[in-house]
C-alpha atoms as an extended CHARMM CRD file, in Angstrom:
* protein
*
       243  EXT
         1         1  MET       CA             89.1540000000       45.9500000000      -36.9750000000  PROA      1               0.0000000000
         2         2  GLU       CA             89.6310000000       44.3860000000      -40.8400000000  PROA      2               0.0000000000
         3         3  TRP       CA             87.3820000000       41.7300000000      -41.8950000000  PROA      3               0.0000000000
         4         4  HSD       CA             89.9240000000       39.2920000000      -42.0840000000  PROA      4               0.0000000000
         5         5  VAL       CA             90.7810000000       39.9740000000      -38.5610000000  PROA      5               0.0000000000
         6         6  ALA       CA             87.4090000000       39.1750000000      -37.0240000000  PROA      6               0.0000000000
         7         7  ILE       CA             86.8710000000       36.2160000000      -39.4080000000  PROA      7               0.0000000000
         8         8  ASN       CA             90.4400000000       34.6740000000      -38.2730000000  PROA      8               0.0000000000
         9         9  ARG       CA             89.1500000000       35.5350000000      -34.1830000000  PROA      9               0.0000000000
        10        10  LEU       CA             85.9570000000       33.9010000000      -34.6190000000  PROA      10              0.0000000000
        11        11  GLU       CA             86.5250000000       31.0140000000      -36.7470000000  PROA      11              0.0000000000
        12        12  PRO       CA             87.6200000000       28.6520000000      -33.7050000000  PROA      12              0.0000000000
        13        13  HSD       CA             84.1500000000       29.6320000000      -32.2290000000  PROA      13              0.0000000000
        14        14  VAL       CA             82.0750000000       27.9470000000      -35.5580000000  PROA      14              0.0000000000
        15        15  VAL       CA             80.5170000000       24.8660000000      -35.9740000000  PROA      15              0.0000000000
        16        16  ARG       CA             78.7890000000       22.6510000000      -38.7320000000  PROA      16              0.0000000000
        17        17  ILE       CA             75.7440000000       21.3240000000      -37.5800000000  PROA      17              0.0000000000
        18        18  LEU       CA             74.5500000000       18.1980000000      -39.3170000000  PROA      18              0.0000000000
        19        19  THR       CA             71.3320000000       16.2870000000      -39.1880000000  PROA      19              0.0000000000
        20        20  PRO       CA             69.6020000000       13.3810000000      -40.6660000000  PROA      20              0.0000000000
        21        21  ASP       CA             67.6290000000       15.8180000000      -43.2370000000  PROA      21              0.0000000000
        22        22  GLY       CA             70.0700000000       18.9160000000      -43.3700000000  PROA      22              0.0000000000
        23        23  SER       CA             72.7910000000       21.1460000000      -41.9310000000  PROA      23              0.0000000000
        24        24  GLY       CA             73.2530000000       24.2040000000      -40.4990000000  PROA      24              0.0000000000
        25        25  THR       CA             75.5480000000       26.5470000000      -38.7550000000  PROA      25              0.0000000000
        26        26  GLY       CA             76.1940000000       27.2860000000      -35.0600000000  PROA      26              0.0000000000
        27        27  TRP       CA             78.5800000000       29.0380000000      -32.7890000000  PROA      27              0.0000000000
        28        28  LEU       CA             80.0760000000       29.0170000000      -29.2990000000  PROA      28              0.0000000000
        29        29  VAL       CA             77.6030000000       31.1950000000      -27.2870000000  PROA      29              0.0000000000
        30        30  SER       CA             78.0770000000       30.4880000000      -23.9080000000  PROA      30              0.0000000000
        31        31  SER       CA             80.9660000000       28.6390000000      -22.0590000000  PROA      31              0.0000000000
        32        32  SER       CA             80.9720000000       27.1260000000      -18.4780000000  PROA      32              0.0000000000
        33        33  LYS       CA             84.0210000000       28.3610000000      -16.4970000000  PROA      33              0.0000000000
        34        34  THR       CA             83.2070000000       25.4640000000      -13.4660000000  PROA      34              0.0000000000
        35        35  SER       CA             82.9580000000       22.3810000000      -15.8620000000  PROA      35              0.0000000000
        36        36  SER       CA             83.2380000000       21.3750000000      -19.7990000000  PROA      36              0.0000000000
        37        37  LEU       CA             79.4630000000       22.5320000000      -20.6740000000  PROA      37              0.0000000000
        38        38  ARG       CA             79.2890000000       24.7850000000      -23.5840000000  PROA      38              0.0000000000
        39        39  ALA       CA             76.1700000000       26.1510000000      -25.5880000000  PROA      39              0.0000000000
        40        40  ILE       CA             75.7650000000       26.1780000000      -29.2930000000  PROA      40              0.0000000000
        41        41  ALA       CA             73.6990000000       29.2640000000      -31.0980000000  PROA      41              0.0000000000
        42        42  THR       CA             72.1270000000       28.2550000000      -33.8740000000  PROA      42              0.0000000000
        43        43  ALA       CA             68.5980000000       28.9650000000      -35.7900000000  PROA      43              0.0000000000
        44        44  ALA       CA             65.8920000000       26.8490000000      -34.6360000000  PROA      44              0.0000000000
        45        45  HSD       CA             64.5500000000       25.4940000000      -38.0120000000  PROA      45              0.0000000000
        46        46  VAL       CA             68.2250000000       24.0450000000      -38.3840000000  PROA      46              0.0000000000
        47        47  ILE       CA             67.7130000000       21.0760000000      -35.4750000000  PROA      47              0.0000000000
        48        48  ASP       CA             63.8520000000       21.4580000000      -34.9490000000  PROA      48              0.0000000000
        49        49  HSD       CA             63.2800000000       18.3320000000      -36.7170000000  PROA      49              0.0000000000
        50        50  ALA       CA             65.9790000000       16.5190000000      -35.0600000000  PROA      50              0.0000000000
        51        51  HSD       CA             64.6950000000       17.9580000000      -31.6110000000  PROA      51              0.0000000000
        52        52  PHE       CA             61.6850000000       16.2630000000      -32.0950000000  PROA      52              0.0000000000
        53        53  TRP       CA             62.0990000000       13.1070000000      -33.7580000000  PROA      53              0.0000000000
        54        54  GLU       CA             65.2670000000       12.5490000000      -31.0270000000  PROA      54              0.0000000000
        55        55  GLU       CA             67.4060000000       12.0170000000      -33.8600000000  PROA      55              0.0000000000
        56        56  PRO       CA             71.4370000000       12.2510000000      -33.5270000000  PROA      56              0.0000000000
        57        57  ILE       CA             73.0880000000       15.8360000000      -34.3850000000  PROA      57              0.0000000000
        58        58  ARG       CA             76.5660000000       15.6380000000      -35.1480000000  PROA      58              0.0000000000
        59        59  LEU       CA             78.7010000000       18.8750000000      -35.0550000000  PROA      59              0.0000000000
        60        60  PHE       CA             82.0890000000       19.1840000000      -36.5940000000  PROA      60              0.0000000000
        61        61  HSD       CA             84.5330000000       22.0290000000      -35.6370000000  PROA      61              0.0000000000
        62        62  PRO       CA             86.8830000000       22.6730000000      -38.7310000000  PROA      62              0.0000000000
        63        63  SER       CA             89.2360000000       24.8920000000      -36.2960000000  PROA      63              0.0000000000
        64        64  SER       CA             90.2910000000       21.4100000000      -34.8830000000  PROA      64              0.0000000000
        65        65  GLY       CA             89.3010000000       18.9110000000      -37.6430000000  PROA      65              0.0000000000
        66        66  LYS       CA             86.8770000000       17.2310000000      -34.9830000000  PROA      66              0.0000000000
        67        67  THR       CA             83.2780000000       15.7780000000      -35.0090000000  PROA      67              0.0000000000
        68        68  VAL       CA             81.2730000000       15.0130000000      -32.1950000000  PROA      68              0.0000000000
        69        69  LEU       CA             77.7730000000       12.9150000000      -32.6040000000  PROA      69              0.0000000000
        70        70  LEU       CA             75.1240000000       14.0900000000      -29.8440000000  PROA      70              0.0000000000
        71        71  LYS       CA             72.3610000000       11.6740000000      -28.9610000000  PROA      71              0.0000000000
        72        72  PRO       CA             69.2820000000       12.8620000000      -27.1690000000  PROA      72              0.0000000000
        73        73  ASP       CA             70.4550000000       11.9480000000      -23.5580000000  PROA      73              0.0000000000
        74        74  GLN       CA             73.9220000000       13.8190000000      -24.8850000000  PROA      74              0.0000000000
        75        75  ARG       CA             72.4020000000       17.3740000000      -24.9390000000  PROA      75              0.0000000000
        76        76  ALA       CA             70.3640000000       19.5580000000      -23.8750000000  PROA      76              0.0000000000
        77        77  ILE       CA             68.2330000000       21.9370000000      -26.3480000000  PROA      77              0.0000000000
        78        78  ASN       CA             66.4890000000       25.3640000000      -25.8870000000  PROA      78              0.0000000000
        79        79  VAL       CA             64.1500000000       25.9360000000      -28.8470000000  PROA      79              0.0000000000
        80        80  ASP       CA             62.4890000000       29.3180000000      -29.8610000000  PROA      80              0.0000000000
        81        81  ALA       CA             60.4550000000       28.3600000000      -33.0990000000  PROA      81              0.0000000000
        82        82  GLN       CA             58.5170000000       32.1830000000      -32.8940000000  PROA      82              0.0000000000
        83        83  GLN       CA             62.0780000000       33.7610000000      -32.9110000000  PROA      83              0.0000000000
        84        84  ASP       CA             63.8700000000       31.2240000000      -35.1550000000  PROA      84              0.0000000000
        85        85  VAL       CA             66.5800000000       30.4820000000      -32.3720000000  PROA      85              0.0000000000
        86        86  ALA       CA             67.7650000000       27.8970000000      -30.7670000000  PROA      86              0.0000000000
        87        87  SER       CA             70.8510000000       26.4120000000      -28.3960000000  PROA      87              0.0000000000
        88        88  ILE       CA             72.6020000000       23.0370000000      -27.8360000000  PROA      88              0.0000000000
        89        89  VAL       CA             73.6040000000       22.4890000000      -24.6820000000  PROA      89              0.0000000000
        90        90  PHE       CA             76.6730000000       19.5410000000      -24.4100000000  PROA      90              0.0000000000
        91        91  GLN       CA             79.7270000000       18.3600000000      -22.3160000000  PROA      91              0.0000000000
        92        92  GLU       CA             82.5280000000       19.7890000000      -24.8810000000  PROA      92              0.0000000000
        93        93  VAL       CA             85.4150000000       17.2870000000      -24.7330000000  PROA      93              0.0000000000
        94        94  GLU       CA             86.7220000000       17.1590000000      -28.0940000000  PROA      94              0.0000000000
        95        95  PHE       CA             86.9630000000       20.8030000000      -29.9690000000  PROA      95              0.0000000000
        96        96  GLU       CA             88.9280000000       22.4840000000      -27.2740000000  PROA      96              0.0000000000
        97        97  PHE       CA             86.9050000000       25.8530000000      -27.9000000000  PROA      97              0.0000000000
        98        98  PRO       CA             88.7880000000       29.3760000000      -27.2220000000  PROA      98              0.0000000000
        99        99  PRO       CA             87.9320000000       29.6680000000      -23.3660000000  PROA      99              0.0000000000
       100       100  GLU       CA             85.4580000000       32.2290000000      -23.7580000000  PROA      100             0.0000000000
       101       101  PRO       CA             82.8810000000       33.6470000000      -26.4240000000  PROA      101             0.0000000000
       102       102  TYR       CA             82.8760000000       36.9090000000      -28.0340000000  PROA      102             0.0000000000
       103       103  PRO       CA             80.3240000000       39.4180000000      -26.8290000000  PROA      103             0.0000000000
       104       104  LEU       CA             76.6660000000       39.6770000000      -27.6850000000  PROA      104             0.0000000000
       105       105  ILE       CA             75.0360000000       42.8360000000      -28.3140000000  PROA      105             0.0000000000
       106       106  PRO       CA             73.3270000000       44.2870000000      -25.1900000000  PROA      106             0.0000000000
       107       107  LYS       CA             69.9320000000       42.6810000000      -24.6890000000  PROA      107             0.0000000000
       108       108  SER       CA             67.9940000000       46.1920000000      -25.1170000000  PROA      108             0.0000000000
       109       109  LYS       CA             70.0840000000       47.3320000000      -27.8260000000  PROA      109             0.0000000000
       110       110  PHE       CA             70.2460000000       46.7160000000      -31.8020000000  PROA      110             0.0000000000
       111       111  THR       CA             72.4940000000       48.1610000000      -34.6830000000  PROA      111             0.0000000000
       112       112  LYS       CA             71.0750000000       50.9250000000      -36.4590000000  PROA      112             0.0000000000
       113       113  PRO       CA             70.1380000000       50.2900000000      -40.3130000000  PROA      113             0.0000000000
       114       114  GLY       CA             73.2510000000       51.6870000000      -42.6460000000  PROA      114             0.0000000000
       115       115  VAL       CA             76.0180000000       49.3590000000      -40.8200000000  PROA      115             0.0000000000
       116       116  GLU       CA             77.6540000000       47.0370000000      -42.9000000000  PROA      116             0.0000000000
       117       117  ILE       CA             77.5750000000       43.5830000000      -41.0210000000  PROA      117             0.0000000000
       118       118  GLY       CA             79.5650000000       39.9580000000      -41.8360000000  PROA      118             0.0000000000
       119       119  TRP       CA             78.5130000000       36.7580000000      -41.0960000000  PROA      119             0.0000000000
       120       120  LEU       CA             79.8520000000       33.4020000000      -41.3460000000  PROA      120             0.0000000000
       121       121  GLY       CA             78.0280000000       29.8700000000      -42.3840000000  PROA      121             0.0000000000
       122       122  PHE       CA             78.7750000000       26.6960000000      -44.6930000000  PROA      122             0.0000000000
       123       123  PRO       CA             76.7700000000       26.6730000000      -47.7500000000  PROA      123             0.0000000000
       124       124  ALA       CA             75.0790000000       23.3560000000      -48.4100000000  PROA      124             0.0000000000
       125       125  ILE       CA             75.6220000000       23.7570000000      -52.2630000000  PROA      125             0.0000000000
       126       126  LEU       CA             79.4830000000       23.6740000000      -52.2370000000  PROA      126             0.0000000000
       127       127  ARG       CA             81.8810000000       21.8450000000      -50.5880000000  PROA      127             0.0000000000
       128       128  ALA       CA             83.7720000000       24.7250000000      -49.4950000000  PROA      128             0.0000000000
       129       129  GLY       CA             84.4190000000       25.5790000000      -46.1420000000  PROA      129             0.0000000000
       130       130  LEU       CA             83.4920000000       28.0210000000      -43.6860000000  PROA      130             0.0000000000
       131       131  CYS       CA             82.6820000000       30.9180000000      -45.7250000000  PROA      131             0.0000000000
       132       132  PHE       CA             81.9750000000       34.5940000000      -45.2580000000  PROA      132             0.0000000000
       133       133  PHE       CA             79.5230000000       37.1860000000      -46.2370000000  PROA      133             0.0000000000
       134       134  SER       CA             78.3820000000       40.9090000000      -45.5630000000  PROA      134             0.0000000000
       135       135  GLY       CA             75.8890000000       43.5720000000      -46.3620000000  PROA      135             0.0000000000
       136       136  ARG       CA             74.1850000000       46.6510000000      -44.5880000000  PROA      136             0.0000000000
       137       137  ILE       CA             71.3450000000       46.5210000000      -42.6330000000  PROA      137             0.0000000000
       138       138  SER       CA             68.2750000000       47.5560000000      -44.6560000000  PROA      138             0.0000000000
       139       139  ALA       CA             65.8170000000       47.7100000000      -41.5100000000  PROA      139             0.0000000000
       140       140  TYR       CA             65.2560000000       46.6560000000      -37.9370000000  PROA      140             0.0000000000
       141       141  LEU       CA             61.7820000000       45.1730000000      -37.2810000000  PROA      141             0.0000000000
       142       142  HSD       CA             61.2440000000       45.9810000000      -33.4060000000  PROA      142             0.0000000000
       143       143  ASP       CA             58.0530000000       43.6920000000      -33.1880000000  PROA      143             0.0000000000
       144       144  ASP       CA             59.9980000000       40.6390000000      -34.7480000000  PROA      144             0.0000000000
       145       145  SER       CA             63.3790000000       41.3070000000      -33.1330000000  PROA      145             0.0000000000
       146       146  MET       CA             65.1180000000       40.8750000000      -36.5520000000  PROA      146             0.0000000000
       147       147  TYR       CA             67.2360000000       42.6030000000      -39.1120000000  PROA      147             0.0000000000
       148       148  LEU       CA             66.8160000000       42.9670000000      -43.1080000000  PROA      148             0.0000000000
       149       149  VAL       CA             70.0740000000       43.2120000000      -44.3820000000  PROA      149             0.0000000000
       150       150  ASP       CA             71.0130000000       43.4690000000      -47.6940000000  PROA      150             0.0000000000
       151       151  GLY       CA             73.2120000000       40.2860000000      -48.6160000000  PROA      151             0.0000000000
       152       152  VAL       CA             72.8450000000       36.5520000000      -49.4380000000  PROA      152             0.0000000000
       153       153  ALA       CA             71.8650000000       33.9320000000      -47.3820000000  PROA      153             0.0000000000
       154       154  ILE       CA             71.6130000000       30.3920000000      -48.5170000000  PROA      154             0.0000000000
       155       155  ASN       CA             71.1730000000       26.6560000000      -47.5790000000  PROA      155             0.0000000000
       156       156  GLY       CA             73.7960000000       25.4790000000      -44.7300000000  PROA      156             0.0000000000
       157       157  VAL       CA             74.7650000000       29.4310000000      -43.8120000000  PROA      157             0.0000000000
       158       158  SER       CA             71.5400000000       29.4870000000      -41.5190000000  PROA      158             0.0000000000
       159       159  GLY       CA             72.2030000000       29.3100000000      -37.9750000000  PROA      159             0.0000000000
       160       160  GLY       CA             75.4520000000       31.1580000000      -38.3440000000  PROA      160             0.0000000000
       161       161  PRO       CA             76.8610000000       34.4050000000      -36.2770000000  PROA      161             0.0000000000
       162       162  ALA       CA             76.3150000000       37.8350000000      -37.5920000000  PROA      162             0.0000000000
       163       163  PHE       CA             78.4340000000       40.3800000000      -36.1890000000  PROA      163             0.0000000000
       164       164  ARG       CA             79.6540000000       44.0870000000      -36.3470000000  PROA      164             0.0000000000
       165       165  LEU       CA             83.6860000000       45.1590000000      -36.5420000000  PROA      165             0.0000000000
       166       166  GLU       CA             84.1270000000       47.0520000000      -32.9680000000  PROA      166             0.0000000000
       167       167  GLN       CA             87.7560000000       48.3330000000      -32.3190000000  PROA      167             0.0000000000
       168       168  ASP       CA             88.8460000000       45.6920000000      -30.5800000000  PROA      168             0.0000000000
       169       169  ASN       CA             86.9820000000       42.6850000000      -31.1490000000  PROA      169             0.0000000000
       170       170  PRO       CA             83.7540000000       41.4390000000      -33.2410000000  PROA      170             0.0000000000
       171       171  LEU       CA             80.6690000000       42.1340000000      -31.4400000000  PROA      171             0.0000000000
       172       172  LEU       CA             77.8820000000       39.1930000000      -32.3460000000  PROA      172             0.0000000000
       173       173  MET       CA             74.1650000000       40.4390000000      -32.7620000000  PROA      173             0.0000000000
       174       174  GLY       CA             72.3960000000       37.4200000000      -34.0180000000  PROA      174             0.0000000000
       175       175  VAL       CA             72.3280000000       34.4600000000      -35.9430000000  PROA      175             0.0000000000
       176       176  VAL       CA             71.4440000000       34.3780000000      -39.8840000000  PROA      176             0.0000000000
       177       177  SER       CA             67.7310000000       32.8800000000      -40.0440000000  PROA      177             0.0000000000
       178       178  ALA       CA             66.6300000000       33.1620000000      -44.1130000000  PROA      178             0.0000000000
       179       179  TYR       CA             66.2660000000       34.7370000000      -47.2260000000  PROA      179             0.0000000000
       180       180  ILE       CA             63.5780000000       36.4630000000      -48.6610000000  PROA      180             0.0000000000
       181       181  PRO       CA             63.4810000000       36.4790000000      -52.4070000000  PROA      181             0.0000000000
       182       182  ASN       CA             61.8940000000       39.1290000000      -54.1160000000  PROA      182             0.0000000000
       183       183  ARG       CA             59.1480000000       37.7660000000      -56.0940000000  PROA      183             0.0000000000
       184       184  ALA       CA             56.7420000000       40.7930000000      -57.2680000000  PROA      184             0.0000000000
       185       185  THR       CA             57.1510000000       40.3510000000      -60.6880000000  PROA      185             0.0000000000
       186       186  GLY       CA             56.7360000000       36.8730000000      -60.4670000000  PROA      186             0.0000000000
       187       187  ASP       CA             60.2740000000       36.0190000000      -61.3330000000  PROA      187             0.0000000000
       188       188  VAL       CA             62.9150000000       35.0490000000      -58.3400000000  PROA      188             0.0000000000
       189       189  LEU       CA             64.9780000000       38.3140000000      -57.8950000000  PROA      189             0.0000000000
       190       190  PRO       CA             67.2650000000       39.4620000000      -55.3170000000  PROA      190             0.0000000000
       191       191  GLY       CA             65.7950000000       39.8810000000      -52.0260000000  PROA      191             0.0000000000
       192       192  VAL       CA             66.8250000000       40.7150000000      -48.3200000000  PROA      192             0.0000000000
       193       193  ALA       CA             68.4970000000       38.1960000000      -45.5470000000  PROA      193             0.0000000000
       194       194  VAL       CA             66.8200000000       37.6520000000      -42.3990000000  PROA      194             0.0000000000
       195       195  VAL       CA             69.2210000000       38.0020000000      -39.2040000000  PROA      195             0.0000000000
       196       196  ARG       CA             67.5900000000       37.2130000000      -35.6760000000  PROA      196             0.0000000000
       197       197  ASN       CA             68.6530000000       39.1310000000      -32.7280000000  PROA      197             0.0000000000
       198       198  ALA       CA             70.7470000000       37.5420000000      -30.1140000000  PROA      198             0.0000000000
       199       199  GLY       CA             68.6590000000       39.4690000000      -27.3820000000  PROA      199             0.0000000000
       200       200  PRO       CA             67.7620000000       35.2760000000      -26.4940000000  PROA      200             0.0000000000
       201       201  PHE       CA             71.0980000000       34.1590000000      -26.1420000000  PROA      201             0.0000000000
       202       202  HSD       CA             71.6420000000       36.5820000000      -22.8400000000  PROA      202             0.0000000000
       203       203  ASP       CA             69.2720000000       34.0880000000      -21.1080000000  PROA      203             0.0000000000
       204       204  VAL       CA             71.4680000000       31.1180000000      -21.6430000000  PROA      204             0.0000000000
       205       205  ALA       CA             74.4790000000       33.2800000000      -20.7370000000  PROA      205             0.0000000000
       206       206  GLU       CA             72.6180000000       34.1490000000      -17.7770000000  PROA      206             0.0000000000
       207       207  ARG       CA             72.1260000000       30.2010000000      -17.1640000000  PROA      207             0.0000000000
       208       208  PHE       CA             75.3780000000       29.4920000000      -17.3150000000  PROA      208             0.0000000000
       209       209  HSD       CA             76.8030000000       31.9600000000      -15.2260000000  PROA      209             0.0000000000
       210       210  SER       CA             74.0440000000       31.1040000000      -12.3310000000  PROA      210             0.0000000000
       211       211  PHE       CA             75.6940000000       27.5720000000      -12.6330000000  PROA      211             0.0000000000
       212       212  ASP       CA             79.2980000000       28.7750000000      -12.0540000000  PROA      212             0.0000000000
       213       213  GLU       CA             78.2310000000       30.9170000000       -9.1510000000  PROA      213             0.0000000000
       214       214  ALA       CA             76.4920000000       28.0130000000       -7.8560000000  PROA      214             0.0000000000
       215       215  LYS       CA             79.7630000000       25.5890000000       -8.5560000000  PROA      215             0.0000000000
       216       216  SER       CA             82.1640000000       27.9180000000       -6.8550000000  PROA      216             0.0000000000
       217       217  GLN       CA             80.0300000000       28.3660000000       -3.8930000000  PROA      217             0.0000000000
       218       218  GLU       CA             80.5400000000       24.6320000000       -3.1180000000  PROA      218             0.0000000000
       219       219  THR       CA             83.1500000000       24.1340000000       -0.7970000000  PROA      219             0.0000000000
       220       220  GLN       CA             84.9310000000       20.9290000000        0.4930000000  PROA      220             0.0000000000
       221       221  PRO       CA             87.0250000000       20.7530000000        4.0610000000  PROA      221             0.0000000000
       222       222  THR       CA             90.6890000000       21.0930000000        3.8030000000  PROA      222             0.0000000000
       223       223  GLU       CA             91.0080000000       18.5900000000        6.4930000000  PROA      223             0.0000000000
       224       224  PRO       CA             89.0640000000       15.6170000000        7.7740000000  PROA      224             0.0000000000
       225       225  PRO       CA             87.2710000000       16.2860000000       11.1100000000  PROA      225             0.0000000000
       226       226  PRO       CA             88.7690000000       15.1140000000       14.1350000000  PROA      226             0.0000000000
       227       227  GLN       CA             87.8900000000       11.1460000000       14.8890000000  PROA      227             0.0000000000
       228       228  PRO       CA             86.8060000000       10.4590000000       18.3660000000  PROA      228             0.0000000000
       229       229  VAL       CA             88.8510000000        8.6800000000       20.5120000000  PROA      229             0.0000000000
       230       230  ASN       CA             87.9540000000        5.6550000000       22.3840000000  PROA      230             0.0000000000
       231       231  GLU       CA             88.3900000000        5.8370000000       26.0570000000  PROA      231             0.0000000000
       232       232  ALA       CA             89.9100000000        2.4890000000       26.1780000000  PROA      232             0.0000000000
       233       233  GLU       CA             92.6970000000        3.1090000000       23.7100000000  PROA      233             0.0000000000
       234       234  THR       CA             93.6050000000        6.3850000000       25.5870000000  PROA      234             0.0000000000
       235       235  PRO       CA             97.6120000000        6.2580000000       26.4050000000  PROA      235             0.0000000000
       236       236  SER       CA             98.1770000000        5.0980000000       29.6440000000  PROA      236             0.0000000000
       237       237  ARG       CA             99.5320000000        7.8010000000       31.7420000000  PROA      237             0.0000000000
       238       238  GLY       CA            101.6490000000        5.3690000000       34.5730000000  PROA      238             0.0000000000
       239       239  PRO       CA             99.9540000000        3.6560000000       37.5290000000  PROA      239             0.0000000000
       240       240  ARG       CA             97.5770000000        6.2170000000       39.6590000000  PROA      240             0.0000000000
       241       241  GLN       CA             98.9020000000        7.3630000000       42.9460000000  PROA      241             0.0000000000
       242       242  ALA       CA             96.8430000000        6.5070000000       46.2820000000  PROA      242             0.0000000000
       243       243  PRO       CA             95.0640000000        9.8270000000       48.0220000000  PROA      243             0.0000000000
């Protein structure tokens, strides 16, 4: 698979996240098969302020050109500040996301150093649309469940999907979390990007799966139950014969 093919496939899954104090990126991580519930993955620091202060969050979907404003009572947010990952669950009626999100890297797996990966996001410093970045994994820090990547991550790209190329589809590995510049000499020199592993999002997908199973087991009677017949209304069979 070429990078441009993966970008075209992932673009309909990506949204720009706008809050009263900043912006970031998110992507479709789970989708209900029995309802319009959708879950958007992002970095926790993109939405934690708006979540704490119950401020509105606006999602813009470039592929459809549509936007939605989510007030606190119109969303459910799961935040893991330590891992810097979060998800926004809401009723999607405007964007018409693709029916299925792309697969996540298995929960217990990670991508080895040296592999080239890509990520998507909306840089806050430019008026450009969705942008593509790439770099090679420098290291995977097991204790922190995060990748250090030889690449660039700037404001607005946080929360964007990081992925690697597979034979048929892109494989989602996690979210862009931060950029660590090199300040060893006192000057700001090129550093490394931080990508958080997608492991926590498996829990979101499992909850969606459980919800769909519960909904599918709900059955409705195909016919109304028979109504009792009042004896006085029973049709007459004619006069009874004397014995």
